[in-house]
C-alpha positions as CSV (number, residue, x, y, z in Angstrom):
1,M,174.0,-48.4,-87.4
2,Q,176.5,-46.9,-89.8
3,V,179.1,-44.5,-88.4
4,K,181.4,-43.1,-90.9
5,H,184.4,-42.6,-88.5
6,D,184.6,-46.2,-87.3
7,P,188.3,-47.4,-87.1
8,K,189.7,-47.9,-90.6
9,P,191.5,-51.1,-91.6
10,G,195.1,-51.2,-90.5
11,W,194.4,-49.1,-87.4
12,N,195.9,-51.0,-84.5
13,D,194.5,-49.6,-81.2
14,D,196.5,-52.4,-79.4
15,D,199.7,-50.5,-80.1
16,E,198.4,-47.7,-77.9
17,S,199.3,-47.6,-74.2
18,P,196.1,-48.2,-72.1
19,R,197.2,-45.4,-69.8
20,S,199.4,-43.2,-72.1
21,P,200.0,-39.7,-70.9
22,A,198.7,-36.6,-72.6
23,V,200.5,-35.4,-75.7
24,T,202.7,-32.4,-74.9
25,P,204.5,-30.0,-77.3
26,E,207.8,-31.5,-76.1
27,D,206.5,-35.0,-77.2
28,I,205.7,-33.6,-80.7
29,R,209.2,-32.0,-81.0
30,H,210.8,-35.3,-79.9
31,A,208.8,-37.3,-82.4
32,T,209.7,-34.9,-85.2
33,R,213.5,-35.2,-84.5
34,E,213.2,-39.0,-84.4
35,L,211.3,-38.9,-87.7
36,T,213.9,-36.7,-89.4
37,D,216.7,-39.0,-88.1
38,K,215.0,-42.0,-89.6
39,I,213.7,-40.9,-92.9
40,G,215.6,-37.8,-93.6
41,L,214.2,-34.5,-94.8
42,G,212.7,-35.9,-98.1
43,G,211.6,-39.4,-97.0
44,S,208.1,-40.8,-96.2
45,L,206.4,-43.1,-93.7
46,G,203.0,-45.0,-93.6
47,A,202.2,-43.9,-90.0
48,I,203.6,-42.1,-87.1
49,S,202.5,-42.1,-83.4
50,S,203.7,-40.5,-80.2
51,G,202.0,-41.1,-76.9
52,G,198.3,-41.2,-77.6
53,A,198.5,-39.3,-81.0
54,R,198.7,-41.1,-84.3
55,I,198.9,-39.9,-87.9
56,S,198.6,-42.5,-90.7
57,R,198.1,-42.5,-94.4
58,G,194.4,-42.8,-95.5
59,V,193.2,-42.5,-91.9
60,G,194.3,-39.1,-90.8
61,F,194.9,-37.9,-87.3
62,H,193.5,-39.6,-84.2
63,A,194.2,-39.1,-80.5
64,S,193.3,-41.5,-77.8
65,R,193.5,-41.7,-74.0
66,E,192.9,-44.5,-71.6
67,G,191.7,-46.8,-74.5
68,A,189.1,-44.3,-75.8
69,R,189.3,-42.4,-79.0
70,K,189.0,-38.7,-78.0
71,S,189.3,-37.0,-81.4
72,Q,189.6,-37.9,-85.1
73,I,190.3,-35.8,-88.1
74,E,190.0,-37.6,-91.4
75,P,192.1,-36.8,-94.6
76,D,189.0,-35.4,-96.3
77,G,188.4,-32.9,-93.4
78,D,185.6,-34.5,-91.4
79,A,186.3,-34.4,-87.7
80,W,184.8,-35.7,-84.4
81,F,185.6,-34.8,-80.8
82,G,184.3,-36.2,-77.6
83,S,184.7,-38.7,-74.8
84,D,184.8,-41.7,-77.2
85,V,184.2,-40.8,-80.9
86,S,184.0,-44.4,-81.9
87,T,180.2,-44.4,-81.0
88,P,177.6,-41.7,-81.5
89,D,176.8,-41.4,-77.8
90,G,180.4,-40.5,-77.1
91,V,180.6,-37.6,-79.7
92,T,180.4,-34.1,-78.4
93,L,181.1,-32.3,-81.7
94,A,181.0,-33.5,-85.2
95,V,182.2,-31.4,-88.2
96,F,181.0,-32.5,-91.6
97,V,183.1,-31.1,-94.4
98,N,181.6,-33.6,-96.8
99,A,178.0,-34.7,-97.4
100,Q,177.4,-38.2,-96.0
101,E,175.1,-40.4,-93.9
102,Y,175.9,-40.3,-90.3
103,N,174.1,-42.5,-87.7
104,N,171.1,-43.0,-90.1
105,E,170.9,-39.2,-90.9
106,D,171.9,-37.4,-94.1
107,M,174.4,-34.7,-93.3
108,E,175.3,-31.9,-95.8
109,E,178.6,-30.1,-96.4
110,G,179.3,-27.6,-93.6
111,D,176.9,-29.1,-91.1
112,L,177.8,-29.2,-87.4
113,L,176.4,-31.6,-84.7
114,F,176.7,-31.1,-81.0
115,G,175.8,-34.3,-79.1
116,D,174.2,-37.6,-80.1
117,N,171.6,-37.6,-82.8
118,S,170.2,-41.0,-81.8
119,D,166.4,-41.3,-81.2
120,D,165.1,-39.6,-77.9
121,T,168.4,-37.9,-77.3
122,S,168.9,-34.1,-77.1
123,N,171.3,-32.5,-79.5
124,V,172.1,-29.3,-81.4
125,K,172.7,-29.2,-85.2
126,F,173.8,-26.3,-87.4
127,D,172.1,-26.9,-90.7
128,R,174.2,-25.1,-93.2
129,S,171.8,-25.3,-96.1
130,E,168.9,-23.8,-93.9
131,G,171.3,-21.5,-92.1
132,Q,169.7,-22.6,-88.8
133,W,170.8,-23.6,-85.4
134,Q,168.4,-26.5,-84.6
135,F,167.6,-27.7,-81.1
136,R,166.4,-31.3,-81.5
137,L,165.3,-34.6,-79.9
138,G,166.9,-37.2,-82.1
139,T,166.4,-35.8,-85.6
140,T,163.2,-33.9,-84.7
141,V,163.6,-30.2,-84.6
142,N,161.8,-28.6,-81.6
143,V,163.4,-25.2,-81.5
144,Y,165.5,-23.5,-84.1
145,M,167.3,-20.1,-84.6
146,D,166.6,-18.8,-88.1
147,T,168.8,-16.8,-90.4
148,D,167.3,-13.5,-89.0
149,G,168.3,-14.5,-85.4
150,S,164.7,-15.3,-84.4
151,L,163.9,-18.3,-82.2
152,H,161.1,-20.6,-83.3
153,A,159.4,-23.3,-81.1
154,G,156.5,-24.7,-83.1
155,D,154.4,-21.7,-83.9
156,V,155.9,-19.6,-81.1
157,V,158.4,-17.0,-82.3
158,L,160.8,-14.9,-80.2
159,S,162.4,-12.1,-82.2
160,A,163.4,-8.4,-81.9
161,A,159.7,-7.6,-82.5
162,G,158.7,-9.5,-79.3
163,I,157.1,-12.9,-78.6
164,R,154.5,-14.2,-81.1
165,L,152.1,-17.0,-80.2
166,P,149.2,-18.4,-82.3
167,N,145.6,-18.4,-81.2
168,S,145.3,-22.1,-80.0
169,L,144.3,-24.2,-77.1
170,T,147.9,-25.5,-76.7
171,S,150.1,-22.4,-76.9
172,W,150.5,-20.9,-73.4
173,F,152.8,-19.0,-71.2
174,Q,152.8,-21.4,-68.2
175,F,154.1,-20.9,-64.6
176,A,154.6,-23.9,-62.3
177,D,154.0,-24.0,-58.5
178,A,156.4,-25.4,-55.9
179,S,155.2,-28.9,-56.8
180,G,155.8,-28.5,-60.5
181,N,152.2,-28.2,-61.5
182,Y,151.4,-25.7,-64.2
183,T,148.6,-23.7,-62.5
184,I,149.0,-20.2,-64.0
185,T,148.7,-19.7,-67.7
186,I,148.3,-16.9,-70.2
187,A,146.9,-17.6,-73.7
188,A,144.8,-16.5,-76.6
189,D,142.3,-19.1,-77.7
190,P,141.0,-19.9,-81.2
191,N,138.0,-17.5,-80.6
192,N,140.5,-14.6,-80.2
193,D,139.9,-14.4,-76.4
194,F,142.9,-13.4,-74.4
195,E,142.9,-15.6,-71.2
196,F,144.6,-15.3,-67.8
197,S,144.1,-18.5,-65.8
198,N,145.2,-19.1,-62.2
199,L,144.1,-22.6,-61.2
200,A,146.1,-22.8,-58.0
201,T,144.0,-24.2,-55.1
202,S,146.4,-24.5,-52.1
203,P,146.5,-21.7,-51.5
204,A,144.0,-20.2,-54.0
205,G,145.7,-17.7,-56.2
206,L,144.7,-14.3,-57.6
207,I,145.3,-12.5,-60.9
208,S,146.8,-9.2,-59.8
209,F,148.1,-6.0,-61.6
210,F,150.7,-3.8,-60.0
211,L,151.9,-0.2,-60.5
212,K,154.6,1.8,-58.9
213,L,152.9,4.6,-57.0
214,G,155.0,7.1,-55.1
215,G,158.0,4.9,-55.5
216,V,156.2,1.9,-53.9
217,T,155.0,-1.0,-56.0
218,S,151.3,-1.5,-55.1
219,K,148.6,-3.8,-56.3
220,V,145.9,-1.7,-58.0
221,F,143.6,-4.4,-59.4
222,G,143.0,-8.0,-58.5
223,I,140.7,-10.9,-59.6
224,A,139.8,-13.8,-57.2
225,S,137.5,-16.7,-57.8
226,D,134.5,-14.8,-56.3
227,Y,135.3,-11.1,-56.3
228,V,137.2,-8.3,-58.0
229,T,139.2,-5.6,-56.1
230,F,140.4,-2.2,-56.9
231,T,142.9,-0.6,-54.5
232,K,145.1,2.5,-54.2
233,V,143.6,4.2,-57.3
234,P,140.1,5.4,-58.2
235,V,138.2,3.5,-60.9
236,W,137.7,5.9,-63.7
237,F,135.7,5.0,-66.8
238,N,135.9,7.0,-69.9
239,P,138.5,9.6,-68.6
240,N,138.8,11.3,-72.0
241,G,135.1,12.2,-72.0
242,E,134.3,10.4,-75.3
243,D,130.8,9.1,-76.3
244,I,131.5,5.6,-74.9
245,D,128.8,4.0,-72.8
246,F,129.3,1.7,-69.8
247,L,126.8,-1.2,-69.6
248,A,126.1,-3.8,-66.9
249,S,123.8,-6.8,-67.9
250,G,121.7,-9.1,-65.8
251,D,120.9,-12.8,-66.3
252,T,117.9,-12.1,-68.6
253,N,118.0,-8.3,-69.0
254,P,121.0,-7.0,-70.9
255,Y,120.3,-3.4,-69.9
256,V,120.1,-3.5,-66.1
257,F,122.5,-0.5,-65.7
258,S,124.1,1.9,-68.2
259,L,126.0,5.1,-68.2
260,N,124.9,6.9,-71.3
261,A,127.9,9.1,-72.1
262,G,126.2,10.9,-75.0
263,L,123.3,12.0,-72.8
264,N,125.5,12.5,-69.7
265,R,123.2,10.5,-67.5
266,I,122.8,7.2,-65.7
267,E,120.0,4.9,-66.9
268,I,118.6,1.9,-64.8
269,G,116.8,-0.6,-66.9
270,K,115.7,-0.4,-70.5
271,D,112.9,-2.0,-72.6
272,D,113.6,-5.0,-74.8
273,S,114.7,-2.8,-77.7
274,G,117.4,-1.2,-75.5
275,Q,116.2,2.2,-76.6
276,T,113.9,3.4,-73.8
277,A,115.3,4.0,-70.3
278,V,113.1,3.1,-67.4
279,H,114.8,5.1,-64.6
280,I,117.0,8.1,-65.3
281,L,119.4,10.0,-63.0
282,D,120.5,13.2,-64.8
283,P,122.8,15.4,-62.7
284,Q,122.2,18.4,-65.1
285,G,118.6,17.8,-66.1
286,T,115.4,16.0,-65.1
287,S,115.6,12.7,-63.3
288,Y,112.8,10.1,-63.6
289,I,111.6,7.0,-61.8
290,N,109.6,5.0,-64.3
291,E,110.0,7.6,-67.1
292,P,108.1,5.5,-69.8
293,G,105.1,5.1,-67.5
294,Y,105.2,1.3,-67.1
295,D,103.2,-0.5,-64.4
296,L,106.2,-0.5,-62.0
297,D,105.6,0.2,-58.3
298,L,108.0,1.9,-55.9
299,I,108.4,1.0,-52.2
300,I,110.6,2.7,-49.6
301,R,111.1,0.8,-46.4
302,D,112.4,1.6,-43.0
303,A,115.1,-0.2,-40.9
304,S,112.5,-2.8,-39.8
305,S,111.5,-3.6,-43.4
306,N,108.2,-1.8,-43.0
307,D,106.8,0.0,-46.1
308,L,107.1,3.7,-45.4
309,V,106.2,5.0,-48.9
310,S,104.4,3.0,-51.6
311,V,103.8,4.2,-55.1
312,D,101.2,2.1,-57.0
313,A,101.7,2.9,-60.7
314,S,98.5,1.3,-62.0
315,A,96.4,3.0,-59.3
316,G,98.2,6.2,-59.5
317,T,98.5,6.5,-55.7
318,V,101.2,7.3,-53.2
319,T,100.8,5.8,-49.7
320,I,102.8,7.2,-46.7
321,N,102.6,4.7,-43.8
322,G,105.2,6.4,-41.5
323,A,105.0,9.7,-39.7
324,L,105.0,12.6,-42.1
325,S,107.2,15.6,-41.0
326,V,106.8,18.8,-42.9
327,T,109.0,21.8,-42.1
328,G,107.7,23.9,-45.0
329,S,104.1,24.4,-46.2
330,L,101.9,21.9,-47.9
331,T,100.4,23.0,-51.2
332,G,98.0,21.0,-53.3
333,G,96.7,17.6,-52.3
334,V,95.5,18.9,-48.9
335,A,91.9,19.8,-48.5
336,A,89.6,21.0,-45.8
337,E,86.4,19.0,-45.9
338,T,83.4,18.4,-43.7
339,N,80.7,15.8,-44.1
340,G,77.1,15.6,-42.9
341,N,77.8,12.1,-41.7
342,V,80.3,11.4,-38.9
343,I,83.2,9.1,-39.5
344,C,82.3,7.0,-36.5
345,S,80.4,7.4,-33.3
346,V,79.4,5.2,-30.3
347,S,76.7,6.6,-27.9
348,A,76.4,3.9,-25.3
349,P,79.5,1.7,-25.2
350,G,79.0,0.6,-21.6
351,G,82.8,0.5,-21.0
352,V,86.1,0.2,-22.8
353,S,86.3,-0.4,-26.5
354,A,86.4,-4.2,-26.2
355,F,84.3,-7.3,-27.1
356,A,85.0,-11.0,-27.6
357,G,82.5,-13.8,-28.1
358,T,81.5,-16.7,-30.2
359,I,79.0,-17.2,-33.1
360,A,75.7,-18.5,-31.7
361,T,73.7,-18.8,-34.9
362,L,74.2,-18.1,-38.6
363,P,71.8,-16.5,-41.0
364,G,68.7,-18.1,-42.4
365,G,66.7,-15.9,-44.5
366,A,68.9,-12.8,-43.8
367,P,72.5,-13.8,-44.9
368,T,74.1,-10.5,-43.6
369,T,73.3,-11.2,-39.9
370,L,74.5,-13.5,-37.2
371,T,73.9,-13.8,-33.5
372,Y,76.6,-14.1,-30.8
373,N,77.4,-15.2,-27.3
374,I,79.4,-12.7,-25.1
375,T,82.7,-14.0,-23.7
376,S,84.1,-10.6,-22.5
377,G,83.8,-6.9,-23.0
378,Q,80.8,-4.9,-24.0
379,E,78.5,-5.5,-26.9
380,G,77.6,-1.8,-26.8
381,A,81.1,-1.1,-28.2
382,M,79.8,-2.5,-31.5
383,K,76.7,-0.4,-31.6
384,P,77.2,2.7,-33.9
385,T,75.3,5.9,-33.3
386,G,74.0,5.6,-36.8
387,T,74.3,3.2,-39.7
388,T,75.2,6.0,-42.2
389,Q,78.5,6.8,-40.6
390,L,81.5,6.8,-43.0
391,A,83.6,4.1,-41.3
392,K,82.6,0.6,-40.2
393,M,84.1,-1.3,-37.3
394,V,86.0,-4.5,-38.3
395,L,84.8,-7.8,-36.8
396,F,87.6,-10.5,-36.8
397,N,86.9,-14.3,-36.9
398,T,90.1,-15.5,-35.2
399,T,89.2,-19.1,-35.8
400,R,89.1,-18.6,-39.6
401,G,91.6,-15.7,-39.9
402,T,89.1,-13.6,-41.9
403,N,87.0,-10.5,-41.1
404,A,83.9,-8.6,-41.9
405,L,82.5,-5.0,-41.4
406,I,79.8,-4.3,-38.8
407,S,76.9,-2.2,-40.1
408,D,74.8,-2.3,-36.9
409,C,74.4,-4.2,-33.6
410,T,71.1,-5.0,-31.9
411,T,72.2,-5.6,-28.3
412,G,68.7,-6.8,-27.1
413,T,68.9,-9.8,-29.4
414,N,72.7,-10.2,-29.6
415,T,72.5,-9.7,-33.4
416,L,75.1,-8.3,-35.7
417,T,74.3,-6.9,-39.1
418,L,77.3,-7.0,-41.5
419,T,77.8,-4.8,-44.6
420,T,78.0,-7.9,-46.8
421,N,77.0,-11.5,-46.5
422,V,78.5,-13.5,-43.7
423,P,81.9,-14.8,-45.1
424,L,82.1,-18.3,-46.4
425,G,83.5,-20.8,-43.9
426,W,82.2,-19.0,-40.7
427,T,80.7,-21.6,-38.4
428,V,78.7,-21.6,-35.2
429,G,81.2,-21.7,-32.3
430,D,83.9,-19.6,-34.1
431,T,85.6,-17.0,-31.9
432,I,84.9,-13.4,-32.9
433,T,86.3,-10.1,-31.6
434,I,86.6,-6.4,-32.4
435,A,90.2,-6.3,-31.0
436,S,92.6,-5.0,-33.6
437,Q,94.9,-7.7,-34.9
438,T,97.6,-5.0,-35.8
439,V,97.6,-2.4,-33.0
440,T,98.2,-3.5,-29.4
441,G,99.8,-1.5,-26.6
442,G,99.6,1.6,-24.5
443,G,97.1,0.1,-22.1
444,Y,94.2,0.6,-24.6
445,S,91.8,-1.8,-26.3
446,W,92.1,-0.9,-30.0
447,V,89.5,-1.5,-32.7
448,D,90.0,-1.0,-36.4
449,M,87.7,1.4,-38.4
450,K,87.5,1.1,-42.2
451,L,86.2,3.9,-44.4
452,T,83.6,2.7,-46.9
453,S,82.4,6.1,-48.1
454,G,83.5,9.7,-47.9
455,P,87.2,10.5,-48.0
456,T,88.4,7.0,-49.2
457,G,91.7,6.5,-51.0
458,R,93.4,9.3,-48.9
459,H,96.8,9.1,-47.2
460,A,95.7,10.8,-44.0
461,L,92.6,12.4,-42.4
462,F,92.3,15.6,-40.4
463,V,89.7,14.8,-37.8
464,N,87.7,16.5,-35.1
465,A,87.4,14.1,-32.1
466,L,84.8,14.5,-29.4
467,I,84.2,12.8,-26.0
468,T,81.7,13.0,-23.3
469,S,82.4,11.0,-20.2
470,G,80.8,10.3,-16.8
471,A,84.2,11.1,-15.2
472,A,87.0,13.5,-15.9
473,G,90.2,11.9,-17.2
474,D,88.6,9.5,-19.6
475,E,90.0,9.6,-23.1
476,T,89.7,8.6,-26.7
477,S,92.7,7.9,-28.9
478,L,93.4,7.5,-32.6
479,H,96.4,5.5,-34.0
480,P,97.5,4.4,-37.5
481,T,96.8,0.7,-38.2
482,A,100.4,-0.2,-37.7
483,T,102.7,-1.4,-35.0
484,Y,101.9,0.6,-31.8
485,G,104.0,3.6,-30.9
486,G,103.2,6.3,-28.3
487,S,104.4,9.1,-30.6
488,K,101.9,7.9,-33.3
489,R,98.9,8.3,-31.0
490,A,96.5,11.3,-31.2
491,Q,94.8,11.6,-27.7
492,L,91.7,13.6,-26.5
493,I,91.0,13.7,-22.7
494,A,87.7,14.6,-21.0
495,Q,88.5,17.5,-18.7
496,V,85.1,17.7,-16.9
497,A,82.5,15.0,-16.3
498,A,79.5,15.2,-18.5
499,V,81.0,18.1,-20.5
500,Q,81.9,17.4,-24.1
501,A,85.6,17.9,-25.0
502,N,86.9,18.1,-28.6
503,G,90.2,18.4,-30.4
504,F,91.7,18.1,-33.8
505,G,94.4,15.6,-35.1
506,L,96.0,14.1,-38.2
507,I,95.7,10.4,-38.6
508,P,97.4,8.4,-41.4
509,L,95.3,5.8,-43.2
510,T,96.4,2.3,-44.3
511,N,94.1,0.9,-46.9
512,N,91.3,3.3,-45.7
513,T,91.8,2.0,-42.2
514,F,92.7,3.6,-38.8
515,S,92.5,2.4,-35.2
516,W,90.4,3.8,-32.4
517,A,90.1,3.3,-28.6
518,W,88.3,4.8,-25.5
519,T,88.4,4.2,-21.8
520,A,85.8,2.9,-19.3
521,N,83.5,5.8,-18.4
522,S,83.0,7.3,-21.9
523,T,79.4,7.8,-22.8
524,V,79.6,9.4,-26.3
525,I,82.6,9.2,-28.5
526,T,82.6,10.7,-32.0
527,V,85.1,11.3,-34.8
528,R,84.2,13.8,-37.6
529,E,86.0,14.7,-40.8
530,A,87.9,18.0,-41.0
531,G,90.0,17.5,-44.1
532,Y,92.4,15.1,-45.7
533,I,95.8,14.7,-47.4
534,A,95.2,13.2,-50.9
């Protein structure tokens, strides 16, 4: 290693006192008087020293203390200052008046060096030719101050214009946690995406934005790993009222929700082209559900997840399964209608509306019939007054979980005639019943009646119910084919024995079906059509 300011020949450090005191102005005046006494005013000497200071021809000035050279100024103007300027690691400041090689580095006239320029050692250099203050490791410049006062660290620039970083994966603003881990970063990547990252895990961190509101600094927006929060202030999109839409996309549908600023409306769902809105909420015009007329159904449910209102787009029907309360008048879609055939009627039930049994035989030549064994109830409950009635009683095979409709019952031979062939899978010994599988309760034996002709496809029926009973107090009741509720039941009570009582009621339909019941002494029970709600 070459060091320009190594001790020159003839320099005798042994002449120095190993513990010489610091040079004082009085020392210098004393040395000057001695020098004048010895050589006179016009004489000359090869060297002169006093205390730790020494001046010599060809070497210049040098000051030492405790055996270490502290400073050295050579005759050509180069100078070193430090704890021991005889080695690079002891130099604090080096002034280069002349171009030269110093510690394996070329120095130019006017350069300054603070510290040691050896490999892997931090130092600062003023490069006169570049006009830069350079912050280095060895001779590698990591940061420099340019002639305009800006600081450069790689591609990062700090100047009066602000901080400039390139779009890269390695240029970040980084913040360390208490353990020294860089968990929070701000960057712009090569795709021109501006990124905020908070990778802290213990505890998990947020990305938050604060404003001073009413003199108090408050968080107004925050991003966590699984949610976004807005606090203190309303979220206001497009406050200037420009034609700028707001869009929310789904996984496969990019148009799940949009605020169409130009049309002043909210649109839910669009077709694949993104042009036709499916549902429209227009506060100043007409709002639509399924505006283009797609095959999209609509269901409104109650608190128990039951379907209250169902809109079948392909069938063009609206079904109301709950109680319908109308405070105004109903216009359109409501019709008074009578029919020569009754909806349903039983003339000799023999007791309450109940029957259970098993299949005795299955059809041979007549595939719509079967015979039965009676387990409980009355077979007369299954015998209609006539086979032309509009509704048929439902027969359930609880062994198979399927059902069929009864057209007629011949009690003398225990034979049931169905409206269609006996369902596949029904077997001798299967349990059959007319008990409703939907409606139970109120102390009644409910049966289901399904309309097969007449006012089918309606939401509700206006009915005229009639009962003749052998004893006063017997009754017949109608109920929607849904979970039992006393308020849903339409009831007719026989007031006098053997005298017919009649009344009117409105009964909702579910898939053309309603439920019916009567008590023990009823002799003739009939339900006629009076009208319907379409």
